[in-house]
C-alpha positions in Angstrom: -39.3 111.3 -60.2 -36.6 108.5 -58.6 -37.7 104.8 -58.8 -37.3 102.2 -55.9 -34.7 99.7 -56.4 -34.4 98.6 -52.5 -37.2 96.0 -53.1 -35.3 93.5 -55.4 -32.6 93.7 -53.3 -34.4 93.0 -50.1 -35.5 89.9 -51.3 -32.8 88.7 -52.4 -31.1 89.3 -49.1 -33.9 87.8 -47.7 -33.9 85.1 -49.4 -29.6 84.4 -49.2 -30.7 84.4 -45.3 -33.3 82.0 -45.1 -31.1 79.5 -47.1 -28.1 80.2 -45.0 -30.5 79.5 -41.7 -31.7 76.6 -43.2 -28.3 75.2 -44.5 -27.2 75.7 -40.4 -29.8 74.2 -39.0 -29.2 71.3 -41.4 -25.6 71.0 -39.9 -26.6 71.2 -36.4 -29.0 68.3 -37.3 -26.8 66.3 -38.7 -24.0 67.2 -36.1 -26.5 66.4 -32.9 -27.4 63.2 -35.0 -23.7 62.1 -35.3 -23.2 62.7 -31.8 -26.4 61.0 -30.9 -25.5 57.8 -32.8 -21.8 57.4 -31.3 -23.0 58.0 -28.2 -25.4 55.1 -28.7 -23.0 53.2 -30.1 -20.1 53.4 -27.6 -22.8 52.4 -25.0 -23.6 49.5 -27.3 -19.6 48.7 -27.4 -18.9 49.0 -24.1 -21.6 46.2 -22.7 -20.4 43.0 -20.7 -20.6 39.9 -22.6 -20.5 38.2 -25.3 -23.9 39.1 -27.7 -25.8 36.0 -28.4 -28.8 35.9 -31.1 -32.4 35.9 -29.7 -33.9 32.4 -30.1 -37.3 33.7 -28.6 -39.7 33.3 -25.9 -41.6 30.2 -26.5 -43.4 28.5 -23.2 -42.8 25.0 -23.1 -45.1 22.8 -20.3 -42.3 20.2 -19.2 -38.6 20.4 -19.0 -38.6 17.1 -20.8 -40.8 18.9 -24.0 -38.7 18.1 -26.9 -38.2 22.1 -28.4 -35.1 23.8 -30.4 -31.8 23.5 -29.1 -30.3 26.6 -27.2 -27.6 28.6 -29.3 -25.3 28.8 -25.9 -24.1 26.8 -22.7 -25.4 28.1 -20.2 -28.4 29.5 -22.6 -29.3 33.1 -22.8 -32.7 33.0 -24.7 -35.0 30.1 -26.0 -37.8 28.1 -24.7 -38.6 27.9 -21.2 -40.9 26.7 -18.9 -44.1 29.0 -17.6 -42.5 29.7 -14.4 -39.6 30.8 -12.8 -36.8 29.7 -10.1 -36.7 31.7 -6.9 -34.3 34.7 -6.8 -31.0 34.3 -4.9 -28.9 31.7 -4.2 -29.5 27.8 -5.1 -27.4 25.0 -3.8 -28.4 22.3 -6.9 -28.4 23.2 -10.7 -31.6 24.7 -12.0 -32.9 23.2 -15.0 -32.3 25.6 -18.3 -35.4 25.7 -19.6 -36.4 26.9 -16.1 -33.2 29.3 -16.0 -34.2 31.0 -19.5 -37.5 32.3 -18.2 -35.5 34.1 -15.0 -33.0 35.8 -18.0 -36.7 36.8 -19.6 -37.6 38.7 -16.7 -34.5 40.6 -16.7 -32.9 38.2 -14.3 -28.9 37.5 -14.2 -28.1 34.0 -13.2 -24.5 33.6 -12.1 -23.3 30.0 -12.2 -20.4 27.8 -11.4 -18.6 24.8 -12.3 -16.4 23.5 -9.5 -16.0 22.3 -5.8 -14.7 25.5 -4.6 -16.7 26.6 -1.3 -14.1 29.9 -1.5 -15.2 31.3 -4.7 -19.2 30.0 -3.7 -18.4 32.0 -0.7 -17.2 35.1 -2.7 -19.6 34.7 -5.5 -22.8 34.3 -2.5 -21.3 37.8 -1.3 -22.1 39.5 -4.5 -25.5 37.7 -5.4 -26.5 39.0 -1.9 -26.4 42.5 -2.3 -29.3 42.6 -5.0 -33.0 41.2 -3.6 -34.3 40.2 -6.4 -33.4 39.4 -10.2 -30.1 37.3 -9.6 -29.5 33.6 -9.1 -26.3 31.8 -7.9 -26.5 28.2 -9.1 -23.7 25.5 -9.8 -23.8 24.2 -13.2 -21.7 21.0 -13.3 -21.2 20.2 -17.3 -20.3 23.9 -18.0 -17.1 23.9 -19.8 -15.5 27.2 -17.8 -15.6 28.0 -13.9 -17.7 30.9 -14.2 -20.5 32.0 -16.3 -22.4 34.6 -16.5 -25.8 35.1 -18.3 -28.6 37.5 -19.0 -31.0 37.6 -21.6 -28.9 37.4 -25.2 -26.0 38.1 -23.1 -23.3 35.3 -21.7 -19.6 36.0 -20.2 -18.0 32.8 -19.2 -13.8 32.8 -17.8 -12.0 31.0 -15.1 -10.7 33.6 -12.5 -12.7 35.1 -10.2 -12.9 38.9 -10.7 -15.6 40.8 -8.3 -15.6 44.4 -10.9 -16.7 42.1 -14.3 -19.3 40.6 -12.2 -20.7 43.9 -10.7 -20.8 45.4 -14.2 -22.4 42.6 -15.6 -25.2 42.4 -12.8 -25.8 46.1 -12.7 -25.8 46.2 -16.7 -28.6 43.6 -17.2 -30.6 43.0 -14.1 -34.2 44.0 -14.0 -34.5 44.4 -17.9 -37.5 42.6 -19.2 -37.4 40.7 -22.4 -40.9 40.0 -22.9 -42.0 41.0 -26.4 -45.0 43.1 -26.8 
């Protein structure tokens, strides 16, 4: 009577096949994770403006209440009033403690530091395209001619650049930053 010799080989073959399948799945998972990570890194790296540390979102009752200093000018996060400024075009400066709450609520603030009606008209043309979440206002104390702020993001420059301004607004407008 002949012995059946295929039984042992089949197990070894099946074990090898299982290991190959596991190794293949592991390699595929690593490749997918690397690709996703690369795209996430590029997306974050390509966001406009300087990224600043988040100073939190504590409420103060009045603009004159003492609070921790902001880490940028104009500010991009930190202590703020419990209400927001109306969205749209403003002809007077907005208190810092008020504009920060707009940023927390998903707003972008476009500010300028000049007596420059032509520039203001161009900025107004961009801001007016948005029904909410965007503000245009003067900021006389600013060191640059134009500044764009969103929650923890700041872009400052001297010359009008419509693409730069629109890209900043489109990147951050409407993103709520309330701590959950």
